C-alpha positions as a Markdown table, in Angstrom:
| # | Residue | x | y | z |
|---|---|---|---|---|
| 1 | Met | -38.6 | 43.4 | -26.7 |
| 2 | Ser | -41.5 | 42.9 | -24.5 |
| 3 | Val | -41.6 | 43.4 | -20.7 |
| 4 | Ala | -42.2 | 39.7 | -19.9 |
| 5 | Arg | -39.4 | 38.7 | -22.1 |
| 6 | Ala | -37.0 | 41.2 | -20.3 |
| 7 | Ala | -37.9 | 39.9 | -16.9 |
| 8 | Gly | -37.3 | 36.3 | -17.9 |
| 9 | Arg | -33.8 | 37.3 | -18.9 |
| 10 | Phe | -33.1 | 39.4 | -15.9 |
| 11 | Trp | -34.0 | 36.4 | -13.9 |
| 12 | Ile | -31.8 | 34.0 | -15.8 |
| 13 | His | -28.8 | 36.1 | -15.6 |
| 14 | Leu | -29.3 | 36.7 | -11.9 |
| 15 | Phe | -29.7 | 33.2 | -11.4 |
| 16 | Leu | -26.4 | 32.5 | -13.4 |
| 17 | Ile | -24.5 | 35.3 | -11.7 |
| 18 | Gly | -25.8 | 34.0 | -8.4 |
| 19 | Gly | -24.7 | 30.3 | -9.3 |
| 20 | Leu | -21.0 | 31.5 | -10.4 |
| 21 | Leu | -20.8 | 33.6 | -7.2 |
| 22 | Ala | -21.7 | 30.7 | -5.2 |
| 23 | Phe | -19.3 | 28.4 | -6.8 |
| 24 | Gly | -16.5 | 30.8 | -6.5 |
| 25 | Leu | -17.0 | 31.4 | -3.0 |
| 26 | Ala | -17.3 | 27.6 | -2.3 |
| 27 | Ala | -14.2 | 27.4 | -4.2 |
| 28 | Cys | -12.6 | 29.5 | -1.5 |
| 29 | Val | -13.8 | 27.8 | 1.6 |
| 30 | Pro | -10.8 | 25.5 | 2.9 |
| 31 | Thr | -11.7 | 22.0 | 3.0 |
| 32 | Pro | -12.0 | 20.5 | 6.5 |
| 33 | Arg | -8.9 | 18.3 | 7.4 |
| 34 | Ser | -9.3 | 14.9 | 8.8 |
| 35 | Thr | -8.5 | 14.7 | 12.5 |
| 36 | Ala | -7.2 | 11.0 | 12.1 |
| 37 | Pro | -3.8 | 10.6 | 12.9 |
| 38 | Leu | -1.3 | 9.2 | 10.2 |
| 39 | His | -0.2 | 5.9 | 10.7 |
| 40 | Tyr | 3.6 | 5.6 | 9.9 |
| 41 | Pro | 5.5 | 2.3 | 9.9 |
| 42 | Ser | 7.4 | 1.9 | 13.2 |
| 43 | Asp | 11.3 | 2.3 | 13.3 |
| 44 | Val | 11.7 | -1.6 | 13.3 |
| 45 | Ala | 9.2 | -2.1 | 10.5 |
| 46 | Gln | 10.9 | 0.3 | 8.6 |
| 47 | Gln | 14.2 | -1.1 | 9.1 |
| 48 | Val | 12.8 | -4.6 | 8.3 |
| 49 | Arg | 11.7 | -3.2 | 4.7 |
| 50 | Glu | 14.9 | -1.7 | 4.1 |
| 51 | Val | 16.7 | -5.0 | 4.5 |
| 52 | Cys | 14.4 | -7.0 | 2.7 |
| 53 | Thr | 15.1 | -4.4 | -0.2 |
| 54 | Leu | 18.7 | -4.0 | 0.0 |
| 55 | Val | 19.5 | -7.7 | -0.3 |
| 56 | Phe | 18.6 | -7.4 | -4.0 |
| 57 | Gln | 21.0 | -4.6 | -4.6 |
| 58 | Glu | 24.7 | -4.2 | -4.9 |
| 59 | Pro | 26.8 | -5.4 | -3.3 |
| 60 | Tyr | 24.6 | -8.0 | -1.3 |
| 61 | Trp | 22.7 | -9.2 | -4.3 |
| 62 | Glu | 26.1 | -11.4 | -5.1 |
| 63 | Tyr | 25.7 | -13.0 | -1.9 |
| 64 | Val | 22.3 | -14.6 | -2.8 |
| 65 | Ser | 22.3 | -14.7 | -6.9 |
| 66 | Pro | 21.1 | -18.5 | -7.1 |
| 67 | Ser | 17.9 | -17.1 | -5.5 |
| 68 | Arg | 17.9 | -13.6 | -6.4 |
| 69 | Lys | 15.0 | -14.0 | -8.7 |
| 70 | Arg | 12.9 | -15.5 | -5.8 |
| 71 | Lys | 10.8 | -13.9 | -2.9 |
| 72 | Leu | 12.9 | -13.4 | 0.1 |
| 73 | Met | 10.8 | -14.9 | 3.1 |
| 74 | Arg | 12.4 | -14.1 | 6.3 |
| 75 | Phe | 15.9 | -13.4 | 7.6 |
| 76 | Gln | 17.7 | -13.8 | 10.8 |
| 77 | Val | 19.8 | -11.0 | 12.4 |
| 78 | Glu | 23.2 | -12.2 | 13.4 |
| 79 | Ser | 26.2 | -10.2 | 14.7 |
| 80 | Trp | 28.1 | -10.3 | 11.4 |
| 81 | Gly | 25.1 | -9.8 | 9.2 |
| 82 | Ile | 22.0 | -11.9 | 8.3 |
| 83 | Val | 20.9 | -15.1 | 7.2 |
| 84 | Ala | 18.5 | -14.5 | 4.1 |
| 85 | Val | 15.7 | -17.5 | 3.6 |
| 86 | Phe | 14.2 | -17.4 | 0.1 |
| 87 | Ala | 11.0 | -18.9 | -1.5 |
| 88 | Asp | 13.2 | -21.8 | -2.9 |
| 89 | Gln | 14.3 | -22.5 | 0.7 |
| 90 | Arg | 17.8 | -21.7 | 0.1 |
| 91 | Ser | 19.3 | -19.6 | 2.8 |
| 92 | Tyr | 22.5 | -17.5 | 2.7 |
| 93 | Gln | 25.0 | -15.7 | 5.0 |
| 94 | Val | 24.9 | -11.9 | 3.8 |
| 95 | Pro | 27.0 | -9.3 | 5.3 |
| 96 | Leu | 24.5 | -6.7 | 5.8 |
| 97 | Gln | 24.8 | -4.8 | 8.8 |
| 98 | Thr | 21.5 | -3.7 | 10.6 |
| 99 | Arg | 20.3 | -1.9 | 13.6 |
| 100 | Leu | 17.8 | -4.8 | 14.5 |
| 101 | Thr | 18.3 | -6.8 | 17.6 |
| 102 | Val | 20.7 | -10.0 | 17.1 |
| 103 | Gly | 18.9 | -13.2 | 17.2 |
| 104 | Glu | 15.3 | -12.1 | 16.1 |
| 105 | Thr | 13.8 | -13.3 | 12.9 |
| 106 | His | 12.0 | -11.1 | 10.6 |
| 107 | Ser | 9.3 | -11.7 | 7.9 |
| 108 | Cys | 9.6 | -9.9 | 4.4 |
| 109 | Asn | 5.9 | -10.9 | 3.7 |
| 110 | Phe | 4.1 | -7.7 | 4.2 |
| 111 | Gly | 0.7 | -9.0 | 2.5 |
| 112 | Ser | -2.0 | -10.9 | 4.4 |
| 113 | Gly | -0.9 | -14.1 | 2.7 |
| 114 | Val | -4.5 | -15.5 | 2.0 |
| 115 | Thr | -6.1 | -15.1 | -1.3 |
| 116 | Pro | -9.9 | -15.6 | -1.2 |
| 117 | Cys | -11.2 | -18.2 | -3.6 |
| 118 | Ala | -13.7 | -17.4 | -5.9 |
| 119 | Ser | -15.9 | -20.6 | -5.1 |
| 120 | Lys | -15.4 | -23.9 | -3.3 |
| 121 | Thr | -14.0 | -25.6 | -6.7 |
| 122 | Asp | -11.4 | -23.2 | -7.1 |
| 123 | Trp | -8.5 | -24.6 | -9.2 |
| 124 | Asp | -6.0 | -22.5 | -7.3 |
| 125 | Ser | -4.9 | -24.6 | -4.2 |
| 126 | Arg | -3.3 | -21.3 | -2.3 |
| 127 | Cys | -6.6 | -19.6 | -1.8 |
| 128 | Glu | -9.3 | -20.2 | 0.9 |
| 129 | Phe | -12.8 | -19.9 | 0.5 |
| 130 | Asp | -14.8 | -18.2 | 3.0 |
| 131 | Pro | -18.6 | -18.6 | 2.3 |
| 132 | Asp | -19.6 | -15.7 | 4.5 |
| 133 | Arg | -17.3 | -13.1 | 2.3 |
| 134 | Arg | -19.0 | -10.9 | 0.4 |
| 135 | Pro | -17.2 | -9.0 | -2.8 |
| 136 | Asp | -16.4 | -5.4 | -2.3 |
| 137 | Arg | -18.2 | -3.6 | -5.1 |
| 138 | Phe | -16.5 | -0.4 | -4.7 |
| 139 | Gly | -12.9 | -1.9 | -5.0 |
| 140 | Ser | -11.3 | -0.8 | -1.9 |
């Protein structure tokens, strides 16, 4: 084996070992944590979500059986339970006790409620067209 060839192999091995060591050390370094606080739902928001879910579970689903395949839009808190209003415009008295304030009305619609249209002539009448909106190429 020539001296030049041996020197070339030496440098290749040195480069590979150095790269592996650098990768190993980088893997051991802890990643920095975000200093942004986590945002949890408030106690009231959590209770509203629980009520919106509990209406569809036993024993409460029996009280709303004609509309149980419809979306629960809102409910009003009463001293004896709630009055649930569904997307089919039916309302039901459900004896579901909550820790929410009596007399308040809460919405079970947690989305934005507005769907952007693809164009001004979109067939879906529920959407709204915004000419200044640009689609997000990154999907977030």
